[in-house]
Every structure is written in structure tokens, then in C-alpha cells.
N, CA, C and O atoms as a GROMACS GRO file, in nm:
protein
  400
    1HIS      N    1  12.526   8.326   8.478
    1HIS     CA    2  12.413   8.375   8.460
    1HIS      C    3  12.394   8.447   8.382
    1HIS      O    4  12.488   8.519   8.349
    2ASP      N    5  12.276   8.461   8.323
    2ASP     CA    6  12.264   8.505   8.173
    2ASP      C    7  12.217   8.704   8.279
    2ASP      O    8  12.152   8.701   8.384
    3LEU      N    9  12.258   8.816   8.231
    3LEU     CA   10  12.232   8.943   8.346
    3LEU      C   11  12.153   9.011   8.227
    3LEU      O   12  12.080   9.100   8.269
    4ASN      N   13  12.146   8.990   8.048
    4ASN     CA   14  11.993   9.031   8.012
    4ASN      C   15  11.896   8.967   8.049
    4ASN      O   16  11.793   9.032   8.066
    5GLY      N   17  11.891   8.854   8.069
    5GLY     CA   18  11.787   8.786   8.133
    5GLY      C   19  11.731   8.858   8.285
    5GLY      O   20  11.610   8.880   8.299
    6VAL      N   21  11.835   8.893   8.402
    6VAL     CA   22  11.806   8.900   8.526
    6VAL      C   23  11.739   9.090   8.505
    6VAL      O   24  11.648   9.150   8.563
    7ALA      N   25  11.834   9.134   8.398
    7ALA     CA   26  11.741   9.290   8.433
    7ALA      C   27  11.676   9.292   8.337
    7ALA      O   28  11.676   9.401   8.280
    8ALA      N   29  11.592   9.178   8.272
    8ALA     CA   30  11.470   9.227   8.160
    8ALA      C   31  11.348   9.201   8.320
    8ALA      O   32  11.269   9.293   8.339
    9VAL      N   33  11.344   9.119   8.388
    9VAL     CA   34  11.305   9.095   8.509
    9VAL      C   35  11.208   9.226   8.507
    9VAL      O   36  11.112   9.253   8.436
   10PRO      N   37  11.289   9.314   8.641
   10PRO     CA   38  11.267   9.399   8.660
   10PRO      C   39  11.222   9.557   8.577
   10PRO      O   40  11.192   9.664   8.632
   11THR      N   41  11.228   9.532   8.462
   11THR     CA   42  11.174   9.600   8.390
   11THR      C   43  11.023   9.606   8.358
   11THR      O   44  10.940   9.695   8.378
   12ASN      N   45  11.011   9.437   8.282
   12ASN     CA   46  10.872   9.425   8.250
   12ASN      C   47  10.778   9.395   8.392
   12ASN      O   48  10.657   9.369   8.389
   13ILE      N   49  10.855   9.404   8.509
   13ILE     CA   50  10.747   9.500   8.620
   13ILE      C   51  10.714   9.586   8.621
   13ILE      O   52  10.596   9.619   8.630
   14ILE      N   53  10.854   9.689   8.606
   14ILE     CA   54  10.790   9.749   8.603
   14ILE      C   55  10.698   9.891   8.505
   14ILE      O   56  10.661  10.002   8.543
   15ALA      N   57  10.687   9.826   8.382
   15ALA     CA   58  10.640   9.861   8.283
   15ALA      C   59  10.514   9.802   8.330
   15ALA      O   60  10.419   9.880   8.320
   16ALA      N   61  10.478   9.652   8.395
   16ALA     CA   62  10.322   9.627   8.365
   16ALA      C   63  10.290   9.724   8.467
   16ALA      O   64  10.179   9.779   8.469
   17LYS      N   65  10.395   9.753   8.566
   17LYS     CA   66  10.309   9.808   8.695
   17LYS      C   67  10.251   9.958   8.678
   17LYS      O   68  10.149   9.995   8.736
   18ALA      N   69  10.351  10.063   8.567
   18ALA     CA   70  10.309  10.176   8.521
   18ALA      C   71  10.146  10.162   8.405
   18ALA      O   72  10.061  10.246   8.379
   19ALA      N   73  10.160  10.038   8.365
   19ALA     CA   74  10.058  10.012   8.311
   19ALA      C   75   9.952  10.011   8.372
   19ALA      O   76   9.874  10.096   8.328
   20GLU      N   77   9.902   9.934   8.478
   20GLU     CA   78   9.840   9.931   8.576
   20GLU      C   79   9.840  10.087   8.634
   20GLU      O   80   9.760  10.170   8.590
   21VAL      N   81   9.887  10.104   8.683
   21VAL     CA   82   9.823  10.269   8.729
   21VAL      C   83   9.814  10.355   8.583
   21VAL      O   84   9.695  10.385   8.571
   22ARG      N   85   9.881  10.402   8.482
   22ARG     CA   86   9.790  10.434   8.416
   22ARG      C   87   9.636  10.403   8.318
   22ARG      O   88   9.584  10.459   8.221
   23ALA      N   89   9.601  10.287   8.402
   23ALA     CA   90   9.462  10.273   8.370
   23ALA      C   91   9.408  10.330   8.466
   23ALA      O   92   9.365  10.436   8.419
   24ASN      N   93   9.386  10.325   8.570
   24ASN     CA   94   9.348  10.410   8.688
   24ASN      C   95   9.333  10.532   8.694
   24ASN      O   96   9.389  10.600   8.780
   25LEU      N   97   9.237  10.593   8.585
   25LEU     CA   98   9.228  10.732   8.588
   25LEU      C   99   9.188  10.828   8.687
   25LEU      O  100   9.101  10.780   8.760
   26VAL      N  101   9.226  10.967   8.722
   26VAL     CA  102   9.210  11.010   8.852
   26VAL      C  103   9.080  11.130   8.812
   26VAL      O  104   9.045  11.210   8.726
   27ASN      N  105   9.051  11.086   8.916
   27ASN     CA  106   8.905  11.220   8.911
   27ASN      C  107   8.951  11.336   8.950
   27ASN      O  108   8.953  11.347   9.072
   28TRP      N  109   8.991  11.428   8.890
   28TRP     CA  110   9.058  11.519   8.883
   28TRP      C  111   8.954  11.630   8.949
   28TRP      O  112   8.988  11.691   9.051
   29GLN      N  113   8.836  11.652   8.889
   29GLN     CA  114   8.692  11.663   8.893
   29GLN      C  115   8.651  11.727   9.126
   29GLN      O  116   8.618  11.826   9.191
   30SER      N  117   8.695  11.551   9.149
   30SER     CA  118   8.710  11.582   9.311
   30SER      C  119   8.774  11.628   9.376
   30SER      O  120   8.753  11.655   9.494
   31TYR      N  121   8.878  11.651   9.307
   31TYR     CA  122   9.050  11.688   9.396
   31TYR      C  123   9.003  11.883   9.388
   31TYR      O  124   9.040  11.971   9.466
   32LEU      N  125   8.913  11.898   9.264
   32LEU     CA  126   8.935  12.036   9.282
   32LEU      C  127   8.802  12.076   9.355
   32LEU      O  128   8.816  12.186   9.410
   33GLN      N  129   8.665  12.016   9.374
   33GLN     CA  130   8.548  12.042   9.422
   33GLN      C  131   8.606  12.065   9.573
   33GLN      O  132   8.565  12.159   9.641
   34SER      N  133   8.706  11.970   9.622
   34SER     CA  134   8.720  11.934   9.771
   34SER      C  135   8.881  12.055   9.780
   34SER      O  136   8.991  12.036   9.832
   35GLN      N  137   8.834  12.154   9.715
   35GLN     CA  138   8.948  12.261   9.683
   35GLN      C  139   9.083  12.174   9.752
   35GLN      O  140   9.106  12.202   9.869
   36MET      N  141   9.179  12.063   9.679
   36MET     CA  142   9.276  12.049   9.753
   36MET      C  143   9.388  12.084   9.576
   36MET      O  144   9.509  12.104   9.565
   37ILE      N  145   9.298  12.079   9.485
   37ILE     CA  146   9.390  12.168   9.372
   37ILE      C  147   9.348  12.257   9.329
   37ILE      O  148   9.231  12.289   9.353
   38SER      N  149   9.445  12.344   9.232
   38SER     CA  150   9.347  12.509   9.181
   38SER      C  151   9.249  12.476   9.063
   38SER      O  152   9.217  12.362   9.029
   39THR      N  153   9.204  12.596   9.003
   39THR     CA  154   9.138  12.523   8.915
   39THR      C  155   9.237  12.509   8.767
   39THR      O  156   9.223  12.438   8.667
   40GLU      N  157   9.336  12.608   8.805
   40GLU     CA  158   9.447  12.594   8.686
   40GLU      C  159   9.521  12.473   8.646
   40GLU      O  160   9.541  12.422   8.536
   41ASP      N  161   9.558  12.436   8.777
   41ASP     CA  162   9.598  12.277   8.799
   41ASP      C  163   9.533  12.181   8.725
   41ASP      O  164   9.584  12.089   8.661
   42CYS      N  165   9.395  12.214   8.741
   42CYS     CA  166   9.253  12.088   8.737
   42CYS      C  167   9.256  12.093   8.544
   42CYS      O  168   9.254  11.993   8.473
   43GLU      N  169   9.258  12.199   8.509
   43GLU     CA  170   9.202  12.196   8.381
   43GLU      C  171   9.390  12.205   8.307
   43GLU      O  172   9.403  12.195   8.185
   44PHE      N  173   9.476  12.217   8.369
   44PHE     CA  174   9.544  12.167   8.272
   44PHE      C  175   9.618  12.028   8.233
   44PHE      O  176   9.674  11.978   8.136
   45ILE      N  177   9.574  11.984   8.416
   45ILE     CA  178   9.640  11.835   8.371
   45ILE      C  179   9.540  11.763   8.320
   45ILE      O  180   9.571  11.652   8.278
   46LYS      N  181   9.366  11.815   8.306
   46LYS     CA  182   9.271  11.699   8.248
   46LYS      C  183   9.337  11.689   8.104
   46LYS      O  184   9.348  11.591   8.031
   47LYS      N  185   9.396  11.877   8.075
   47LYS     CA  186   9.395  11.824   7.917
   47LYS      C  187   9.542  11.774   7.886
   47LYS      O  188   9.568  11.746   7.769
   48PHE      N  189   9.643  11.762   7.989
   48PHE     CA  190   9.756  11.679   7.962
   48PHE      C  191   9.783  11.573   7.939
   48PHE      O  192   9.867  11.522   7.864
   49GLU      N  193   9.654  11.503   8.055
   49GLU     CA  194   9.627  11.282   8.018
   49GLU      C  195   9.608  11.257   7.920
   49GLU      O  196   9.642  11.153   7.864
   50VAL      N  197   9.539  11.362   7.868
   50VAL     CA  198   9.453  11.256   7.752
   50VAL      C  199   9.500  11.321   7.601
   50VAL      O  200   9.457  11.302   7.487
   51ALA      N  201   9.638  11.430   7.673
   51ALA     CA  202   9.714  11.476   7.454
   51ALA      C  203   9.778  11.335   7.428
   51ALA      O  204   9.786  11.244   7.510
   52ASN      N  205   9.817  11.333   7.317
   52ASN     CA  206   9.902  11.225   7.256
   52ASN      C  207  10.042  11.282   7.224
   52ASN      O  208  10.065  11.397   7.186
   53SER      N  209  10.114  11.203   7.240
   53SER     CA  210  10.256  11.236   7.294
   53SER      C  211  10.331  11.396   7.193
   53SER      O  212  10.388  11.497   7.236
   54GLU      N  213  10.291  11.347   7.030
   54GLU     CA  214  10.283  11.453   6.929
   54GLU      C  215  10.245  11.631   7.038
   54GLU      O  216  10.310  11.734   7.056
   55GLU      N  217  10.096  11.576   7.086
   55GLU     CA  218  10.032  11.699   7.164
   55GLU      C  219  10.061  11.732   7.280
   55GLU      O  220  10.000  11.825   7.333
   56LYS      N  221  10.189  11.646   7.366
   56LYS     CA  222  10.227  11.672   7.508
   56LYS      C  223  10.368  11.747   7.470
   56LYS      O  224  10.424  11.830   7.543
   57GLN      N  225  10.415  11.703   7.342
   57GLN     CA  226  10.599  11.778   7.301
   57GLN      C  227  10.517  11.964   7.283
   57GLN      O  228  10.571  12.062   7.334
   58MET      N  229  10.392  11.972   7.206
   58MET     CA  230  10.357  12.092   7.198
   58MET      C  231  10.326  12.203   7.305
   58MET      O  232  10.348  12.324   7.300
   59ILE      N  233  10.240  12.092   7.444
   59ILE     CA  234  10.268  12.175   7.548
   59ILE      C  235  10.305  12.222   7.648
   59ILE      O  236  10.276  12.315   7.724
   60LEU      N  237  10.435  12.077   7.632
   60LEU     CA  238  10.603  12.116   7.695
   60LEU      C  239  10.629  12.224   7.654
   60LEU      O  240  10.677  12.306   7.732
   61THR      N  241  10.607  12.256   7.525
   61THR     CA  242  10.743  12.384   7.442
   61THR      C  243  10.638  12.483   7.512
   61THR      O  244  10.698  12.575   7.570
   62LYS      N  245  10.504  12.489   7.523
   62LYS     CA  246  10.466  12.616   7.503
   62LYS      C  247  10.439  12.681   7.649
   62LYS      O  248  10.480  12.790   7.689
   63GLU      N  249  10.357  12.583   7.721
   63GLU     CA  250  10.336  12.580   7.869
   63GLU      C  251  10.443  12.449   7.970
   63GLU      O  252  10.392  12.367   8.045
   64GLY      N  253  10.581  12.460   7.947
   64GLY     CA  254  10.666  12.386   8.007
   64GLY      C  255  10.663  12.455   8.134
   64GLY      O  256  10.725  12.376   8.206
   65HIS      N  257  10.629  12.557   8.210
   65HIS     CA  258  10.636  12.654   8.332
   65HIS      C  259  10.525  12.590   8.393
   65HIS      O  260  10.534  12.542   8.506
   66GLN      N  261  10.410  12.585   8.318
   66GLN     CA  262  10.309  12.532   8.361
   66GLN      C  263  10.290  12.422   8.458
   66GLN      O  264  10.245  12.413   8.573
   67CYS      N  265  10.359  12.315   8.344
   67CYS     CA  266  10.311  12.183   8.358
   67CYS      C  267  10.451  12.091   8.484
   67CYS      O  268  10.466  11.976   8.527
   68ALA      N  269  10.515  12.208   8.496
   68ALA     CA  270  10.603  12.180   8.625
   68ALA      C  271  10.563  12.214   8.732
   68ALA      O  272  10.600  12.170   8.841
   69LYS      N  273  10.451  12.331   8.702
   69LYS     CA  274  10.385  12.371   8.833
   69LYS      C  275  10.319  12.308   8.886
   69LYS      O  276  10.323  12.260   8.999
   70THR      N  277  10.232  12.300   8.789
   70THR     CA  278  10.087  12.165   8.779
   70THR      C  279  10.150  12.055   8.862
   70THR      O  280  10.089  12.032   8.966
   71PHE      N  281  10.270  11.976   8.838
   71PHE     CA  282  10.297  11.843   8.878
   71PHE      C  283  10.331  11.822   9.042
   71PHE      O  284  10.319  11.725   9.117
   72LEU      N  285  10.401  12.022   9.071
   72LEU     CA  286  10.453  12.025   9.172
   72LEU      C  287  10.346  12.050   9.271
   72LEU      O  288  10.351  11.984   9.376
   73ASN      N  289  10.242  12.144   9.251
   73ASN     CA  290  10.088  12.142   9.313
   73ASN      C  291  10.040  11.991   9.342
   73ASN      O  292   9.989  11.942   9.443
   74LEU      N  293  10.074  11.937   9.219
   74LEU     CA  294   9.944  11.835   9.266
   74LEU      C  295  10.038  11.708   9.340
   74LEU      O  296   9.987  11.600   9.369
   75MET      N  297  10.181  11.740   9.364
   75MET     CA  298  10.267  11.597   9.466
   75MET      C  299  10.231  11.658   9.599
   75MET      O  300  10.192  11.605   9.703
   76ALA      N  301  10.257  11.816   9.561
   76ALA     CA  302  10.189  11.904   9.705
   76ALA      C  303  10.105  11.897   9.805
   76ALA      O  304  10.127  11.925   9.923
   77HIS      N  305  10.016  11.862   9.762
   77HIS     CA  306   9.880  11.837   9.823
   77HIS      C  307   9.789  11.729   9.826
   77HIS      O  308   9.684  11.732   9.890
   78ILE      N  309   9.842  11.593   9.729
   78ILE     CA  310   9.762  11.521   9.698
   78ILE      C  311   9.843  11.436   9.793
   78ILE      O  312   9.961  11.467   9.808
   79SER      N  313   9.777  11.296   9.882
   79SER     CA  314   9.887  11.222   9.941
   79SER      C  315   9.795  11.054   9.907
   79SER      O  316   9.807  10.960   9.985
   80LYS      N  317   9.714  11.046   9.787
   80LYS     CA  318   9.650  10.964   9.817
   80LYS      C  319   9.758  10.844   9.731
   80LYS      O  320   9.812  10.862   9.622
   81GLU      N  321   9.764  10.753   9.798
   81GLU     CA  322   9.897  10.681   9.675
   81GLU      C  323   9.883  10.643   9.532
   81GLU      O  324   9.970  10.670   9.450
   82GLN      N  325   9.715  10.546   9.485
   82GLN     CA  326   9.710  10.535   9.357
   82GLN      C  327   9.739  10.699   9.287
   82GLN      O  328   9.811  10.710   9.188
   83THR      N  329   9.673  10.818   9.353
   83THR     CA  330   9.716  10.928   9.203
   83THR      C  331   9.883  10.972   9.273
   83THR      O  332   9.962  10.974   9.178
   84VAL      N  333   9.927  10.993   9.353
   84VAL     CA  334  10.069  11.015   9.348
   84VAL      C  335  10.127  10.893   9.258
   84VAL      O  336  10.229  10.935   9.202
   85GLN      N  337  10.101  10.760   9.223
   85GLN     CA  338  10.196  10.642   9.176
   85GLN      C  339  10.099  10.766   9.013
   85GLN      O  340  10.169  10.848   8.952
   86TYR      N  341   9.999  10.754   8.990
   86TYR     CA  342   9.966  10.811   8.850
   86TYR      C  343  10.058  10.960   8.786
   86TYR      O  344  10.087  10.998   8.672
   87ILE      N  345  10.079  11.010   8.911
   87ILE     CA  346  10.127  11.150   8.880
   87ILE      C  347  10.310  11.112   8.832
   87ILE      O  348  10.389  11.128   8.739
   88LEU      N  349  10.301  11.051   8.971
   88LEU     CA  350  10.464  11.037   8.879
   88LEU      C  351  10.456  10.925   8.767
   88LEU      O  352  10.573  10.897   8.743
   89THR      N  353  10.383  10.858   8.697
   89THR     CA  354  10.369  10.774   8.644
   89THR      C  355  10.381  10.866   8.466
   89THR      O  356  10.445  10.845   8.363
   90LEU      N  357  10.283  10.970   8.510
   90LEU     CA  358  10.257  11.140   8.394
   90LEU      C  359  10.396  11.156   8.370
   90LEU      O  360  10.443  11.132   8.259
   91ILE      N  361  10.484  11.206   8.494
   91ILE     CA  362  10.605  11.295   8.506
   91ILE      C  363  10.719  11.167   8.399
   91ILE      O  364  10.766  11.220   8.298
   92ASP      N  365  10.752  11.042   8.415
   92ASP     CA  366  10.811  10.978   8.354
   92ASP      C  367  10.776  10.987   8.255
   92ASP      O  368  10.866  11.005   8.172
   93ASP      N  369  10.650  10.983   8.209
   93ASP     CA  370  10.604  10.968   8.040
   93ASP      C  371  10.639  11.085   8.006
   93ASP      O  372  10.676  11.082   7.888
   94THR      N  373  10.653  11.270   8.086
   94THR     CA  374  10.635  11.360   8.027
   94THR      C  375  10.790  11.380   7.984
   94THR      O  376  10.823  11.450   7.889
   95LEU      N  377  10.880  11.306   8.067
   95LEU     CA  378  11.059  11.311   8.014
   95LEU      C  379  11.040  11.232   7.938
   95LEU      O  380  11.124  11.262   7.853
   96GLN      N  381  10.983  11.135   7.895
   96GLN     CA  382  11.032  11.030   7.791
   96GLN      C  383  10.958  11.109   7.660
   96GLN      O  384  11.022  11.060   7.567
   97VAL      N  385  10.885  11.180   7.613
   97VAL     CA  386  10.807  11.274   7.512
   97VAL      C  387  10.950  11.401   7.510
   97VAL      O  388  10.994  11.463   7.413
   98GLY      N  389  10.988  11.403   7.638
   98GLY     CA  390  11.093  11.532   7.605
   98GLY      C  391  11.218  11.468   7.554
   98GLY      O  392  11.312  11.544   7.531
   99LYS      N  393  11.236  11.325   7.532
   99LYS     CA  394  11.381  11.291   7.481
   99LYS      C  395  11.371  11.285   7.327
   99LYS      O  396  11.474  11.292   7.260
  100LEU      N  397  11.255  11.274   7.272
  100LEU     CA  398  11.218  11.272   7.162
  100LEU      C  399  11.267  11.371   7.043
  100LEU      O  400  11.220  11.360   6.930
   0.00000   0.00000   0.00000
């Protein structure tokens, strides 16, 4: 059996799922209006999700504590599966940026 071929399939499925999740933008304003998230977290996540890799790196360097706090707050207060998947994908992207 070709182990490389076997290993590549799940990775492609995961990558495809992550791309699908990323495409479903979250309406953070609605979470703010329903008081599920704070203004601070709403503003941060809206800024962070549109930043490119270089900008994300700068945000992490300057506001790493706020980034971690926002991700934890969002995970604690939002239960909608699609949004949780989106947040987890953002966290994964953030960890990838941190490796650069």
C-alpha cells in the first residue's frame, strides 16, 4: 500500500472543509447586538479576520494577549456549530502565521 497516497486523502478533505468554513463569513455584528460577545471582541475579530498574513503577524506581536482573550471569549459564548468551526479555522490559521 502507498502510505503517501493514503495520508494525502484526509489532508485534502480537511483542507477542502477548512476552505468551505472560511468562505462562510460570520456576522459578528449580530452576535454583538444579541449581547453574546463584547464590543471589544467584536472589533478585534472583525479586524483580525480581514488581515493578511503579514498584518496578522503584526497584530499577534502587538496584541497577542487580546487575540487569545477574544478567541477564548468567542469559544465560550458562541455555540452555533458553523461559527465555532470558523473560529477554530481562524485559530489554526493564526498558529500557521505564528510559525512564519
